[in-house]
C-alpha positions, -999 to +999 in steps of 0.1 A: +323+521+339+309+489+355+275+505+356+277+513+319+287+478+310+258+463+329+234+487+312+248+477+278+244+440+286+208+445+297+201+465+266+215+437+244+194+411+262+163+432+257+171+437+220+176+400+216+142+394+232+126+419+208+143+404+178+128+369+185+095+358+170+063+351+189+067+330+220+042+305+209+062+300+177+094+295+197+077+269+219+065+250+189+099+252+173+116+239+204+091+210+206+098+201+170+136+202+175+133+180+206+110+155+189+080+163+211+099+151+241+087+182+261+052+196+266+046+233+259+051+241+296+085+225+297+096+242+265+085+276+279+106+269+310+138+263+291+131+292+268+124+316+297+156+304+314+176+314+284+158+347+276+138+330+249+168+321+229+160+290+209+196+277+205+205+283+241+173+265+252+181+234+232+216+233+247+202+237+282+177+209+277+204+184+266+226+195+295+199+187+320+181+159+302+205+138+281+188+113+259+188+077+271+200+047+252+169+026+244+189-004+232+172-006+198+190-017+167+183-010+130+200-023+099+196-011+064+187-041+042+188-023+008+177+007-011+145-001-029+140+033-046+124+030-080+151+040-105+179+038-080+212+049-096+197+072-121+204+110-121+176+134-112+168+165-132+170+199-114+140+210-094+123+176-096+104+158-069+113+122-062+109+095-035+136+076-017+126+043-002+147+021+021+140-013+035+151-015+072+151-043+097+150-046+135+181-067+141+180-063+179+165-085+205+139-061+217+109-043+201+114-008+191+099+018+214+068+037+203+071+069+184+100+059+162+111+084+135+136+084+107+152+119+111+175+140+091+208+144+110+232+161+086+244+170+051+222+184+023+186+186+033+166+176+002+134+164+019+104+186+027+102+173+063+128+168+090+114+133+099+090+107+089+072+083+113+082+046+113+061+018+128+075+000+158+091-033+146+096-065+165+129-084+164+135-097+129+107-077+112+113-054+082+095-024+067+099+001+039+103+037+047+098+064+020+108+101+021+096+126-005+125+148-016+132+175-042+164+180-062+181+214-061+180+237-091+217+234-097+235+204-111+259+185-088+262+157-063+243+161-030+244+139+001+227+138+034+224+115+064+193+100+081+190+080+112+164+063+134+153+080+167+127+075+193+110+098+219+134+102+249+160+080+233+193+085+215+195+080+177+201+043+170+209+021+141+229+026+109+232+060+093+214+060+060+232+080+034+214+098+006+236+105-024+218+121-053+233+132-087+214+162-102+220+166-139+201+177-170+185+148-187+182+127-156+156+100-158+147+093-121+117+116-120+103+102-153+109+066-142+090+071-110+061+089-128+058+061-154+058+035-126+030+055-108+010+056-140+015+019-146+002+011-111-028+034-115-036+020-150-034-017-142-068-033-142-081-048-110-084-085-106-117-096-120-140-115-096-165-141-107-200-127-111-228-142-090-253-165-106-284-147-119-315-168-111-334-149-138-308-153-165-310-175-195-300-212-190-279-211-221-254-187-205-248-212-177-240-239-202-217-216-222-198-205-191-196-239-176-217-233-146-239-264-151-229-299-160-248-324-183-270-338-156-279-303-142-259-309-110-231-289-095-202-312-101-193-296-134-195-260-122-167-239-134-157-263-163-141-245-192-159-267-217-194-261-231-220-284-216-253-294-231-287-304-216-295-340-212-328-338-232-326-330-269-341-298-282-377-298-295-381-311-331-396-287-356-429-296-373-426-322-401-388-326-394-371-359-394-357-372-361-321-363-356-312-396-340-328-429-330-327-418-294-354-392-301-379-419-315-409-428-293-408-465-286-442-478-273-442-499-242-455-535-239-489-524-225-495-500-253-487-527-279-512-552-264-539-525-263-534-517-299-536-553-310-569-560-291-586-529-306-575-537-342-602-549-367-604-586-374-595-593-411-599-632-409-614-650-439-650-666-437-635-701-440-614-695-409-644-683-391-665-713-400-637-736-388 
């Protein structure tokens, strides 16, 4: 009877091995579950030790290599999700965003992740990378999610983790109300369209050396004296010299009259014809 029981046990183990998927897939799955804390060779070791049973390999890893406390701290500052508090229509994608802060005294270790740890799994991924924060620094973390097709209230938990370290910081709760007529998805789409449709900030155009001088005066890029002190003035400036007079036109102002100099007046007087009377010439 003992021989039969041993044979049955061996057959069950062989069937369990045949029922598993490809070994390379199991290795990659174990790596993903352990947060890439093991290389493929280490994953193959724990899987082979447990007859390529994924669940048993995970348990064996944590029995031999318990995660260490890295001493990191994280505090949830606030939920900054666009449309927070609104219901979500069924089968609708949306984004949850949280603002978190490093409230500890040490910098976070490299390879930090915000991981799903329990409850209703609404996200498309199990974890999202988070930058390593120094003490007092904050950052926004966004996770793309999808609402279930059935109306109701769903909740899940997320927590920070690092390679080779225990989960740390506050547990972030995701509580989503799924209902017909929910506006969260529409609100986020409108906000995305608003950001895409907002015009970029205009930058001043460079001066065109071949452009018309009038444009410089209209846009205030030249002052009255032609210098650079009045550049950027919002008022219209004019050139110092008046415009050319048209033919047979009256002068616009006394400033445009040509006043002869003293030398020109003396020259004209000396060259003028003498109209003195004969009596004056005899005297």
